[in-house]
C-alpha positions in Angstrom: 190.2 66.7 32.9 189.0 63.5 34.5 185.4 64.5 33.8 186.3 64.6 30.1 188.1 61.2 30.3 185.0 59.7 32.0 182.6 61.2 29.4 184.7 59.9 26.5 185.0 56.4 28.1 181.2 56.3 28.6 180.9 57.0 24.8 183.1 54.1 24.0 186.5 55.7 23.6 188.6 53.1 25.5 192.3 52.7 25.8 193.0 56.4 25.6 196.1 57.5 27.6 195.9 60.9 29.3 199.0 62.5 30.6 199.8 65.9 32.2 203.3 67.2 31.8 204.3 69.5 34.7 206.4 72.5 33.9 210.1 72.3 34.5 210.3 75.6 36.5 211.0 75.7 40.3 207.5 76.7 41.3 205.8 74.0 39.2 208.2 71.4 40.7 207.4 72.7 44.2 203.7 72.3 43.6 204.1 68.9 41.9 202.8 66.9 44.9 199.7 69.1 45.2 199.0 68.6 41.4 199.5 64.9 41.8 196.9 64.8 44.6 194.4 66.7 42.5 194.7 64.4 39.4 192.8 61.2 39.0 194.8 58.0 39.2 193.7 57.5 35.6 195.8 60.5 34.4 199.6 60.2 34.5 201.5 63.1 35.8 205.0 63.5 34.3 207.6 65.3 36.3 210.3 66.7 34.2 213.9 66.2 35.3 215.7 69.5 35.4 218.7 67.9 33.7 216.7 66.8 30.7 215.6 69.0 27.8 212.3 70.8 28.5 209.3 68.8 27.0 207.4 72.0 26.3 210.3 73.6 24.5 211.0 70.4 22.5 207.4 70.2 21.4 207.1 74.0 20.7 204.4 74.1 23.2 203.3 76.3 26.1 201.7 75.7 29.5 198.0 74.6 29.1 198.6 73.2 25.6 197.2 69.9 24.5 199.0 67.5 22.2 196.8 64.7 20.8 198.6 61.7 19.3 197.1 58.8 17.5 197.7 55.2 18.5 200.7 55.1 16.2 202.3 58.0 18.0 201.7 60.6 15.3 200.7 64.1 16.4 197.2 64.8 15.2 196.4 68.1 17.0 198.3 70.8 19.0 195.8 72.9 20.8 196.8 76.1 22.5 195.0 78.7 24.7 192.3 79.9 24.4 191.2 76.8 22.5 192.7 74.4 25.1 190.0 75.3 27.7 188.4 71.9 28.1 184.8 73.1 28.3 184.9 74.7 24.9 184.9 71.4 23.1 188.1 71.7 21.0 190.0 69.2 23.1 187.1 66.7 23.2 186.6 67.1 19.4 190.3 66.5 18.7 190.4 63.3 20.9 187.2 62.0 19.1 188.6 62.8 15.7 191.8 61.1 16.4 190.1 58.1 17.9 187.2 57.7 15.5 188.5 59.0 12.1 191.4 58.0 10.0 192.9 61.5 9.9 196.4 60.1 9.4 195.3 57.6 6.7 194.9 53.8 7.0 196.0 52.4 10.3 197.7 49.1 10.7 196.6 49.1 14.4 192.9 49.0 13.9 191.0 47.7 16.9 
């Protein structure tokens, strides 16, 4: 995922926030430290609290889904397997569309 982040930054897509949400299950929580070590420091790893509502359930998502939000916090894309495999270009295209096009209409936060 960091390769994609670096590629998009080199193309001028700055100030994009990347976050991984770890699953709430026991095995995922057990492996959280290993996942944190594998991720770039430029990608936030969110550890779900077992006492809080499950993020994936709240968003109607599954493991390996991507949720792309615009700078105003509006969901622009929800990408699920098999389309969420990074090398296929769907995630990259969704990030570029969200960053470069006004897919939600006029934005009051134009850069």
